[in-house]
C-alpha positions as a Python dict, from the first residue, in 0.01 Angstrom:
ca = {
    (1, 'M'): (0, 0, 0),
    (2, 'K'): (-155, 17, 347),
    (3, 'L'): (190, -3, 508),
    (4, 'F'): (316, 257, 261),
    (5, 'V'): (40, 502, 360),
    (6, 'D'): (4, 425, 731),
    (7, 'G'): (379, 422, 790),
    (8, 'R'): (407, 786, 684),
    (9, 'K'): (133, 919, 914),
    (10, 'N'): (355, 962, 1219),
    (11, 'V'): (694, 1039, 1063),
    (12, 'F'): (720, 1395, 1190),
    (13, 'R'): (605, 1300, 1541),
    (14, 'H'): (864, 1019, 1537),
    (15, 'L'): (1140, 1263, 1442),
    (16, 'K'): (1036, 1512, 1713),
    (17, 'T'): (1043, 1235, 1971),
    (18, 'H'): (1385, 1093, 1882),
    (19, 'I'): (1585, 1389, 1752),
    (20, 'Y'): (1671, 1679, 1984),
    (21, 'P'): (1784, 2027, 1875),
    (22, 'N'): (2142, 1967, 1989),
    (23, 'D'): (2175, 1621, 1831),
    (24, 'K'): (2430, 1571, 1557),
    (25, 'I'): (2273, 1371, 1274),
    (26, 'I'): (2400, 1186, 968),
    (27, 'W'): (2114, 1082, 739),
    (28, 'M'): (2112, 796, 489),
    (29, 'H'): (1817, 726, 260),
    (30, 'A'): (1758, 393, 83),
    (31, 'A'): (1465, 299, -137),
    (32, 'S'): (1427, -54, -10),
    (33, 'L'): (1608, -355, 133),
    (34, 'G'): (1851, -396, -157),
    (35, 'E'): (1968, -35, -137),
    (36, 'Y'): (1994, -64, 240),
    (37, 'E'): (2232, -360, 199),
    (38, 'Q'): (2431, -144, -40),
    (39, 'G'): (2453, 127, 223),
    (40, 'V'): (2546, -101, 514),
    (41, 'P'): (2928, -89, 471),
    (42, 'V'): (2916, 291, 470),
    (43, 'L'): (2681, 299, 771),
    (44, 'Q'): (2921, 76, 962),
    (45, 'E'): (3215, 306, 889),
    (46, 'L'): (3015, 619, 972),
    (47, 'R'): (2935, 464, 1310),
    (48, 'K'): (3304, 404, 1378),
    (49, 'S'): (3433, 735, 1244),
    (50, 'F'): (3169, 970, 1388),
    (51, 'P'): (3043, 810, 1711),
    (52, 'Q'): (2913, 1143, 1838),
    (53, 'H'): (2654, 1151, 1559),
    (54, 'K'): (2319, 978, 1558),
    (55, 'I'): (2238, 787, 1240),
    (56, 'L'): (1901, 857, 1078),
    (57, 'L'): (1797, 592, 826),
    (58, 'S'): (1496, 640, 600),
    (59, 'F'): (1320, 409, 356),
    (60, 'F'): (1076, 468, 73),
    (61, 'S'): (943, 112, 59),
    (62, 'P'): (776, -99, 329),
    (63, 'S'): (987, -397, 217),
    (64, 'G'): (1290, -214, 352),
    (65, 'Y'): (1142, -39, 653),
    (66, 'E'): (946, -334, 793),
    (67, 'V'): (1252, -563, 783),
    (68, 'K'): (1511, -315, 911),
    (69, 'K'): (1316, -81, 1141),
    (70, 'N'): (1508, -222, 1440),
    (71, 'T'): (1855, -232, 1286),
    (72, 'E'): (2139, -156, 1527),
    (73, 'L'): (2316, 43, 1256),
    (74, 'A'): (2078, 337, 1298),
    (75, 'D'): (1946, 533, 1595),
    (76, 'I'): (1629, 646, 1417),
    (77, 'V'): (1457, 455, 1136),
    (78, 'T'): (1166, 607, 948),
    (79, 'Y'): (975, 620, 625),
    (80, 'L'): (1057, 912, 396),
    (81, 'P'): (751, 1132, 341),
    (82, 'I'): (641, 1191, -18),
    (83, 'D'): (865, 1441, -197),
    (84, 'T'): (670, 1767, -174),
    (85, 'K'): (829, 2104, -97),
    (86, 'A'): (647, 2140, 235),
    (87, 'K'): (718, 1787, 359),
    (88, 'A'): (1081, 1794, 247),
    (89, 'K'): (1135, 2129, 423),
    (90, 'K'): (976, 2001, 744),
    (91, 'F'): (1170, 1672, 735),
    (92, 'I'): (1502, 1854, 697),
    (93, 'E'): (1416, 2107, 969),
    (94, 'L'): (1324, 1834, 1218),
    (95, 'S'): (1617, 1605, 1138),
    (96, 'H'): (1874, 1885, 1077),
    (97, 'P'): (2143, 1646, 941),
    (98, 'D'): (2506, 1749, 907),
    (99, 'L'): (2539, 1518, 605),
    (100, 'A'): (2292, 1334, 381),
    (101, 'L'): (2366, 1023, 175),
    (102, 'F'): (2135, 875, -88),
    (103, 'V'): (2187, 524, -224),
    (104, 'K'): (2199, 429, -594),
    (105, 'Y'): (1892, 579, -769),
    (106, 'E'): (1745, 787, -486),
    (107, 'V'): (1716, 1134, -637),
    (108, 'W'): (1441, 1342, -474),
    (109, 'P'): (1429, 1699, -611),
    (110, 'N'): (1253, 1869, -320),
    (111, 'Y'): (1465, 1699, -54),
    (112, 'L'): (1784, 1788, -239),
    (113, 'S'): (1667, 2149, -274),
    (114, 'A'): (1581, 2166, 96),
    (115, 'L'): (1929, 2036, 184),
    (116, 'K'): (2094, 2284, -52),
    (117, 'N'): (1894, 2572, 97),
    (118, 'K'): (2029, 2480, 441),
    (119, 'N'): (2387, 2433, 311),
    (120, 'I'): (2378, 2066, 414),
    (121, 'P'): (2609, 1855, 194),
    (122, 'S'): (2460, 1556, 12),
    (123, 'L'): (2622, 1258, -159),
    (124, 'L'): (2494, 989, -393),
    (125, 'I'): (2670, 657, -332),
    (126, 'S'): (2691, 353, -562),
    (127, 'G'): (2513, 544, -837),
    (128, 'N'): (2445, 359, -1160),
    (129, 'F'): (2338, 553, -1469),
    (130, 'R'): (2217, 467, -1818),
    (131, 'K'): (2149, 698, -2112),
    (132, 'D'): (1779, 607, -2121),
    (133, 'Q'): (1707, 711, -1761),
    (134, 'I'): (1464, 992, -1681),
    (135, 'F'): (1747, 1217, -1560),
    (136, 'F'): (1863, 1269, -1917),
    (137, 'K'): (1528, 1312, -2096),
    (138, 'S'): (1443, 1660, -2221),
    (139, 'Q'): (1092, 1650, -2075),
    (140, 'A'): (1230, 1581, -1725),
    (141, 'G'): (1476, 1865, -1683),
    (142, 'F'): (1382, 1899, -1316),
    (143, 'M'): (1534, 1556, -1250),
    (144, 'K'): (1859, 1650, -1422),
    (145, 'K'): (1861, 1971, -1221),
    (146, 'A'): (1817, 1765, -904),
    (147, 'L'): (2133, 1566, -982),
    (148, 'G'): (2321, 1896, -983),
    (149, 'K'): (2224, 1954, -618),
    (150, 'F'): (2451, 1673, -499),
    (151, 'D'): (2790, 1781, -368),
    (152, 'H'): (2937, 1463, -511),
    (153, 'L'): (2818, 1163, -711),
    (154, 'F'): (2998, 833, -644),
    (155, 'V'): (2925, 594, -930),
    (156, 'Q'): (2983, 225, -986),
    (157, 'N'): (3159, 228, -1321),
    (158, 'K'): (3318, 419, -1609),
    (159, 'D'): (2999, 419, -1819),
    (160, 'S'): (2808, 598, -1542),
    (161, 'E'): (3087, 851, -1502),
    (162, 'M'): (3096, 927, -1877),
    (163, 'I'): (2717, 964, -1901),
    (164, 'L'): (2719, 1217, -1617),
    (165, 'K'): (3019, 1408, -1750),
    (166, 'N'): (2868, 1421, -2100),
    (167, 'N'): (2561, 1580, -1939),
    (168, 'G'): (2768, 1850, -1773),
    (169, 'F'): (2827, 1705, -1427),
    (170, 'T'): (3179, 1742, -1294),
    (171, 'Q'): (3132, 1648, -926),
    (172, 'V'): (3155, 1277, -1006),
    (173, 'S'): (3405, 996, -943),
    (174, 'I'): (3416, 618, -974),
    (175, 'S'): (3408, 448, -636),
    (176, 'G'): (3275, 110, -743),
    (177, 'D'): (2979, -66, -586),
    (178, 'T'): (2962, -90, -205),
    (179, 'R'): (2776, -421, -241),
    (180, 'F'): (3112, -588, -307),
    (181, 'D'): (3229, -473, 35),
    (182, 'R'): (2901, -588, 188),
    (183, 'V'): (2915, -943, 51),
    (184, 'S'): (3288, -973, 128),
    (185, 'E'): (3213, -894, 492),
    (186, 'Q'): (2972, -1190, 500),
    (187, 'L'): (3268, -1426, 457),
    (188, 'Q'): (3390, -1325, 802),
    (189, 'R'): (3058, -1406, 967),
    (190, 'N'): (2928, -1734, 1104),
    (191, 'N'): (2727, -1881, 815),
    (192, 'H'): (2664, -2219, 976),
    (193, 'L'): (2308, -2355, 957),
    (194, 'D'): (2249, -2693, 1117),
    (195, 'F'): (1938, -2771, 915),
    (196, 'I'): (2114, -2703, 585),
    (197, 'E'): (2401, -2924, 694),
    (198, 'D'): (2154, -3203, 770),
    (199, 'F'): (1968, -3157, 443),
    (200, 'K'): (2277, -3138, 223),
    (201, 'N'): (2430, -3447, 382),
    (202, 'N'): (2760, -3397, 191),
    (203, 'K'): (2582, -3417, -145),
    (204, 'L'): (2616, -3175, -436),
    (205, 'C'): (2374, -2888, -371),
    (206, 'I'): (2213, -2641, -614),
    (207, 'V'): (2063, -2330, -453),
    (208, 'A'): (1803, -2132, -645),
    (209, 'G'): (1767, -1796, -470),
    (210, 'S'): (1507, -1520, -500),
    (211, 'T'): (1321, -1705, -772),
    (212, 'W'): (1004, -1596, -949),
    (213, 'P'): (769, -1832, -1140),
    (214, 'E'): (954, -1758, -1467),
    (215, 'D'): (1279, -1877, -1308),
    (216, 'E'): (1116, -2184, -1159),
    (217, 'N'): (969, -2275, -1498),
    (218, 'I'): (1311, -2298, -1665),
    (219, 'L'): (1455, -2488, -1369),
    (220, 'M'): (1178, -2739, -1314),
    (221, 'D'): (1257, -2981, -1598),
    (222, 'F'): (1608, -3026, -1464),
    (223, 'I'): (1500, -3054, -1101),
    (224, 'N'): (1243, -3322, -1178),
    (225, 'S'): (1474, -3526, -1399),
    (226, 'A'): (1800, -3482, -1207),
    (227, 'P'): (1981, -3800, -1100),
    (228, 'N'): (1960, -3913, -740),
    (229, 'G'): (2215, -3766, -504),
    (230, 'I'): (2169, -3401, -607),
    (231, 'K'): (2009, -3170, -355),
    (232, 'F'): (1807, -2858, -440),
    (233, 'I'): (1727, -2562, -220),
    (234, 'I'): (1472, -2313, -356),
    (235, 'A'): (1424, -1977, -184),
    (236, 'P'): (1137, -1804, -369),
    (237, 'H'): (1118, -1427, -371),
    (238, 'E'): (751, -1439, -274),
    (239, 'I'): (659, -1666, 16),
    (240, 'K'): (280, -1627, 23),
    (241, 'Q'): (114, -1961, 89),
    (242, 'S'): (-54, -1966, -254),
    (243, 'K'): (280, -1910, -429),
    (244, 'I'): (451, -2180, -225),
    (245, 'Q'): (170, -2427, -297),
    (246, 'D'): (194, -2352, -668),
    (247, 'L'): (569, -2420, -656),
    (248, 'Q'): (516, -2744, -467),
    (249, 'S'): (265, -2864, -726),
    (250, 'K'): (535, -2853, -995),
    (251, 'I'): (795, -3054, -803),
    (252, 'K'): (790, -3430, -856),
    (253, 'K'): (1078, -3510, -623),
    (254, 'S'): (1048, -3549, -247),
    (255, 'H'): (1038, -3204, -97),
    (256, 'I'): (984, -3027, 233),
    (257, 'L'): (923, -2671, 350),
    (258, 'F'): (1149, -2492, 595),
    (259, 'S'): (840, -2429, 809),
    (260, 'E'): (770, -2804, 828),
    (261, 'K'): (1123, -2925, 904),
    (262, 'Q'): (1074, -2978, 1276),
    (263, 'D'): (1132, -3342, 1377),
    (264, 'K'): (1190, -3445, 1015),
    (265, 'D'): (1496, -3627, 885),
    (266, 'L'): (1599, -3369, 626),
    (267, 'K'): (1859, -3588, 457),
    (268, 'D'): (1574, -3801, 320),
    (269, 'Y'): (1442, -3516, 104),
    (270, 'E'): (1573, -3400, -233),
    (271, 'V'): (1425, -3049, -242),
    (272, 'L'): (1406, -2797, 43),
    (273, 'I'): (1184, -2490, -3),
    (274, 'I'): (1274, -2190, 213),
    (275, 'D'): (940, -2028, 299),
    (276, 'T'): (1092, -1762, 523),
    (277, 'V'): (1322, -1461, 478),
    (278, 'G'): (1666, -1362, 602),
    (279, 'L'): (1859, -1686, 549),
    (280, 'L'): (1951, -1684, 181),
    (281, 'I'): (2299, -1530, 198),
    (282, 'R'): (2404, -1790, 458),
    (283, 'I'): (2248, -2070, 254),
    (284, 'Y'): (2460, -1967, -45),
    (285, 'S'): (2767, -2070, 157),
    (286, 'Y'): (2649, -2432, 118),
    (287, 'A'): (2588, -2408, -259),
    (288, 'D'): (2799, -2589, -518),
    (289, 'I'): (2603, -2410, -792),
    (290, 'A'): (2369, -2113, -759),
    (291, 'Y'): (2081, -1992, -973),
    (292, 'V'): (1981, -1631, -897),
    (293, 'G'): (1629, -1528, -991),
    (294, 'G'): (1468, -1226, -1150),
    (295, 'A'): (1623, -1223, -1496),
    (296, 'A'): (1411, -1498, -1653),
    (297, 'G'): (1125, -1248, -1646),
    (298, 'N'): (1119, -871, -1610),
    (299, 'T'): (1108, -828, -1234),
    (300, 'G'): (1478, -740, -1207),
    (301, 'L'): (1782, -954, -1133),
    (302, 'H'): (1849, -1020, -766),
    (303, 'N'): (2188, -1013, -595),
    (304, 'I'): (2441, -1227, -782),
    (305, 'L'): (2728, -1101, -566),
    (306, 'E'): (2617, -1298, -260),
    (307, 'P'): (2679, -1646, -408),
    (308, 'A'): (2981, -1520, -604),
    (309, 'A'): (3147, -1409, -280),
    (310, 'F'): (3143, -1771, -160),
    (311, 'G'): (3317, -1885, -480),
    (312, 'V'): (3004, -2037, -635),
    (313, 'P'): (2929, -2060, -1011),
    (314, 'V'): (2623, -1844, -1087),
    (315, 'I'): (2342, -1898, -1341),
    (316, 'I'): (2083, -1632, -1428),
    (317, 'G'): (1812, -1568, -1688),
    (318, 'K'): (1852, -1366, -2006),
    (319, 'N'): (1723, -1021, -1902),
    (320, 'H'): (2020, -872, -1723),
    (321, 'Q'): (2101, -571, -1943),
    (322, 'D'): (2031, -320, -1666),
    (323, 'F'): (2263, -496, -1420),
    (324, 'P'): (2626, -419, -1509),
    (325, 'E'): (2767, -655, -1247),
    (326, 'A'): (2610, -947, -1437),
    (327, 'G'): (2780, -853, -1763),
    (328, 'L'): (3112, -813, -1583),
    (329, 'L'): (3085, -1150, -1407),
    (330, 'L'): (2986, -1310, -1738),
    (331, 'K'): (3307, -1175, -1894),
    (332, 'H'): (3501, -1297, -1593),
    (333, 'K'): (3366, -1649, -1658),
    (334, 'G'): (3197, -1683, -1321),
    (335, 'L'): (2841, -1658, -1453),
    (336, 'F'): (2618, -1811, -1720),
    (337, 'S'): (2305, -1654, -1870),
    (338, 'V'): (2034, -1890, -1997),
    (339, 'K'): (1724, -1819, -2204),
    (340, 'D'): (1521, -2139, -2163),
    (341, 'A'): (1492, -2478, -1993),
    (342, 'N'): (1721, -2648, -2245),
    (343, 'Q'): (2008, -2407, -2188),
    (344, 'T'): (1953, -2429, -1813),
    (345, 'S'): (1975, -2808, -1815),
    (346, 'S'): (2277, -2800, -2044),
    (347, 'I'): (2491, -2574, -1824),
    (348, 'L'): (2380, -2748, -1504),
    (349, 'N'): (2479, -3086, -1649),
    (350, 'K'): (2817, -2944, -1751),
    (351, 'L'): (2883, -2795, -1406),
    (352, 'I'): (2778, -3116, -1231),
    (353, 'S'): (2971, -3359, -1448),
    (354, 'D'): (3292, -3158, -1490),
    (355, 'H'): (3434, -3102, -1142),
    (356, 'S'): (3737, -2900, -1254),
    (357, 'F'): (3514, -2673, -1469),
    (358, 'R'): (3287, -2613, -1172),
    (359, 'Q'): (3579, -2541, -942),
    (360, 'Q'): (3741, -2298, -1187),
    (361, 'T'): (3412, -2115, -1246),
    (362, 'G'): (3373, -2076, -870),
    (363, 'R'): (3726, -1942, -837),
    (364, 'N'): (3647, -1691, -1111),
    (365, 'S'): (3345, -1572, -911),
    (366, 'A'): (3545, -1528, -590),
    (367, 'D'): (3825, -1350, -776),
    (368, 'F'): (3572, -1112, -933),
    (369, 'I'): (3446, -1008, -591),
    (370, 'K'): (3797, -950, -455),
    (371, 'Q'): (3891, -733, -754),
    (372, 'H'): (3596, -499, -700),
    (373, 'Q'): (3622, -429, -327),
    (374, 'G'): (3709, -88, -190),
    (375, 'A'): (3418, 147, -269),
    (376, 'T'): (3350, 214, 99),
    (377, 'K'): (3710, 329, 162),
    (378, 'K'): (3691, 578, -126),
    (379, 'I'): (3362, 723, -5),
    (380, 'M'): (3481, 750, 356),
    (381, 'K'): (3808, 915, 251),
    (382, 'Y'): (3612, 1181, 65),
    (383, 'I'): (3386, 1241, 367),
    (384, 'K'): (3677, 1270, 610),
    (385, 'D'): (3881, 1493, 377),
    (386, 'N'): (3599, 1731, 283),
    (387, 'F'): (3371, 1757, 585),
    (388, 'N'): (3600, 1839, 879),
    (389, 'F'): (3305, 1980, 1073),
    (390, 'L'): (3180, 1622, 1129),
    (391, 'H'): (3471, 1565, 1365),
    (392, 'S'): (3383, 1862, 1586),
}
């Protein structure tokens, strides 16, 4: 909360310092780190296509801003001030963007009105809508009105398109989810990690990523009773010392923290706990099986597309109804949803013991990612076809 408040104190001074009256600006807003990752493929293409423009990137949450405030994909990174008429008007006047893009759920009525008043086009990218969202409730008509301020709404799937069209929106098209493009790009990067190579030691490896205590509870029976020769990597979502110590207290097998790995022979340990951030997507490249956290409880499912891109079978908890990609990957037979420790142990035993089943499930995951690429191209085509002034 302190970062949230303090980070907004100097936003307007920051904009005045880094944006000049003659600058050409393209603005992208993301709520947090996950939405930023969704926006990355589009940011990369905007950089290539409109090199004369500066990129302004804003965040609502400290968890996005604090991690990406020095990203090379943007020229100016800032918090977004609270959505009041006065602050929105001032933000738009100081930044004077030629184009504004909002990622997924970011619908801010006063900012969208301020853009509309200045005739600045705005797009929503990778939108995902459900009938029960606030946009479609009678008591929140101002939110529905805000959706109408967008020049175009790019949505992830047919359901989202139909919900919008049934509510009177016509400026909508299905682009797909830019996260598929983002995770596919990771395959072209160097994902090598010496310490993971040493730890894995050519053994079968199960990676549990972005886990919460509810996830760890349904995994722990299997971890503690698993036969020798299976390696486990756990990357908890929260890495506070107290949370890490609580996790360690539940593990009966030999384990070591990432922060303690120096001068240790990692191959001698059965469980490696990643008590740092920024490594998980590369660690997934070493997984034979992945468990992705968030859906055993109600905190929200984390990114299942990252392990799937590497052709890894994915296991998640039961609460994934609000994450359409999970349902699609389940149908594509690349993912399994479990409700308790027994089901978790059962599917893990099946994947471990049946090599061909594990391999086929992994191929299904990789195939799923390939089938859903291309959202970035659709969005960029629209921008280039409809906003010729960006080229001037």
